[in-house]
Rosetta silent file (secondary structure, phi, psi, omega in degrees, C-alpha in Angstrom):
SEQUENCE: MIGSFMLGLVMGGAAVWFYGREIRGYVDDKTRMARGKAADTLQAAAEGLQSAKETIQGGLAGEERRAG
SCORE:     score description
SCORE:     0.000 S_00000001
   1 L     0.000  -48.817  177.617    0.000    0.000    0.000 S_00000001
   2 H   -63.273  -37.241  179.198    2.772    2.465    0.903 S_00000001
   3 H   -61.800  -41.381  178.129    4.671    1.355   -2.196 S_00000001
   4 H   -64.361  -40.792  178.543    1.722    2.263   -4.437 S_00000001
   5 H   -62.117  -46.396 -179.329    1.461    5.657   -2.758 S_00000001
   6 H   -63.669  -40.908  177.912    5.168    6.342   -3.240 S_00000001
   7 H   -61.922  -44.188  177.906    5.007    5.249   -6.888 S_00000001
   8 H   -63.625  -38.438  178.269    2.055    7.588   -7.488 S_00000001
   9 H   -62.395  -46.744 -179.439    3.885   10.399   -5.737 S_00000001
  10 H   -66.135  -44.404 -178.829    6.969    9.964   -7.920 S_00000001
  11 H   -65.969  -40.609  177.880    4.952    9.601  -11.133 S_00000001
  12 H   -64.031  -42.787  177.332    2.812   12.655  -10.329 S_00000001
  13 H   -62.204  -41.107  179.258    5.890   14.721   -9.574 S_00000001
  14 H   -65.056  -40.828  179.954    7.520   13.612  -12.815 S_00000001
  15 H   -62.734  -42.919  179.216    4.390   14.472  -14.815 S_00000001
  16 H   -66.670  -38.225 -179.624    4.276   17.986  -13.336 S_00000001
  17 H   -64.060  -45.821 -177.881    7.987   18.427  -13.949 S_00000001
  18 H   -76.419  -38.193 -172.823    7.756   17.389  -17.619 S_00000001
  19 H  -113.109   14.776 -175.852    4.349   18.885  -18.481 S_00000001
  20 H   -55.271  -46.344 -178.845    4.108   21.760  -15.985 S_00000001
  21 H   -64.174  -42.711  179.700    4.151   24.546  -18.576 S_00000001
  22 H   -65.221  -41.032  178.984    1.537   22.887  -20.744 S_00000001
  23 H   -63.859  -45.883  179.485   -0.695   22.228  -17.740 S_00000001
  24 H   -60.877  -44.078  178.475   -0.332   25.821  -16.545 S_00000001
  25 H   -62.336  -42.477  178.500   -1.123   27.172  -20.018 S_00000001
  26 H   -61.851  -47.405 -179.081   -4.191   24.946  -20.329 S_00000001
  27 H   -64.372  -42.056  177.941   -5.515   26.000  -16.921 S_00000001
  28 H   -59.972  -44.585  179.653   -4.858   29.689  -17.669 S_00000001
  29 H   -62.937  -41.615 -176.072   -6.746   29.455  -20.953 S_00000001
  30 H   -75.731  -23.599 -176.644   -9.699   27.658  -19.387 S_00000001
  31 H  -105.394   -0.983 -177.592   -9.997   29.990  -16.381 S_00000001
  32 H   -57.595  -46.033 -178.306   -9.355   33.346  -18.061 S_00000001
  33 H   -65.307  -42.749 -179.426  -13.058   34.091  -18.565 S_00000001
  34 H   -64.552  -39.735  178.316  -13.970   33.062  -15.009 S_00000001
  35 H   -65.309  -38.094  177.617  -11.201   35.246  -13.578 S_00000001
  36 H   -64.536  -42.873  178.493  -12.434   38.194  -15.647 S_00000001
  37 H   -64.580  -40.343  178.752  -16.002   37.724  -14.425 S_00000001
  38 H   -63.597  -41.464  178.539  -14.815   37.473  -10.826 S_00000001
  39 H   -63.996  -41.018  178.036  -12.832   40.698  -11.206 S_00000001
  40 H   -63.726  -41.956  179.256  -15.860   42.472  -12.695 S_00000001
  41 H   -63.564  -43.602  178.352  -18.064   41.243   -9.846 S_00000001
  42 H   -64.746  -37.966  178.158  -15.585   42.435   -7.231 S_00000001
  43 H   -64.369  -43.402  179.224  -15.326   45.821   -8.939 S_00000001
  44 H   -63.896  -39.938  178.351  -19.112   46.202   -8.962 S_00000001
  45 H   -65.046  -41.166  178.486  -19.282   45.253   -5.284 S_00000001
  46 H   -62.869  -41.361  178.502  -16.573   47.790   -4.432 S_00000001
  47 H   -64.971  -39.683  177.347  -18.448   50.518   -6.296 S_00000001
  48 H   -64.460  -40.859  177.843  -21.667   49.613   -4.465 S_00000001
  49 H   -66.540  -39.100  178.055  -19.936   49.751   -1.099 S_00000001
  50 H   -62.805  -42.148  178.853  -18.361   53.103   -1.945 S_00000001
  51 H   -63.523  -43.018  178.697  -21.781   54.463   -2.893 S_00000001
  52 H   -63.708  -40.669  178.431  -23.293   53.155    0.347 S_00000001
  53 H   -60.470  -45.891 -179.790  -20.455   54.724    2.353 S_00000001
  54 H   -64.339  -37.858  178.822  -21.015   58.092    0.701 S_00000001
  55 H   -65.546  -44.177 -179.872  -24.769   57.869    1.325 S_00000001
  56 H   -64.994  -45.101  179.726  -24.256   57.021    4.989 S_00000001
  57 H   -63.672  -39.191  177.252  -21.688   59.772    5.471 S_00000001
  58 H   -64.149  -38.962  178.063  -23.987   62.281    3.761 S_00000001
  59 H   -67.543  -40.521  178.907  -26.840   61.221    6.024 S_00000001
  60 H   -66.907  -38.665  178.368  -24.721   61.536    9.136 S_00000001
  61 H   -64.683  -37.838  177.549  -23.492   64.966    8.095 S_00000001
  62 H   -65.656  -38.150  178.022  -27.113   66.046    7.600 S_00000001
  63 H   -65.449  -39.363 -179.600  -28.031   64.807   11.096 S_00000001
  64 H   -66.273  -38.300  179.652  -25.149   66.773   12.614 S_00000001
  65 H   -67.021  -38.781  179.283  -26.296   69.951   10.896 S_00000001
  66 H   -69.772  -35.735 -178.184  -29.842   69.508   12.158 S_00000001
  67 H   -76.790  -27.060 -172.882  -28.698   68.774   15.711 S_00000001
  68 L   -86.350    0.000    0.000  -26.218   71.676   15.759 S_00000001
């Protein structure tokens, strides 16, 4: 059982060593669109949070003026 594990470990390491660039290129190509969508989603969320922050700060400033 340990021998099979060690053999798989060595073979997997050899495969990554020989084909690492090709594997990396394949994964990059297949995930490029998903990474772009994730970046767009994060940008939209950041813009929404910035807008909410400005709204809250504007509301608080208005409360201070009324109280003062």
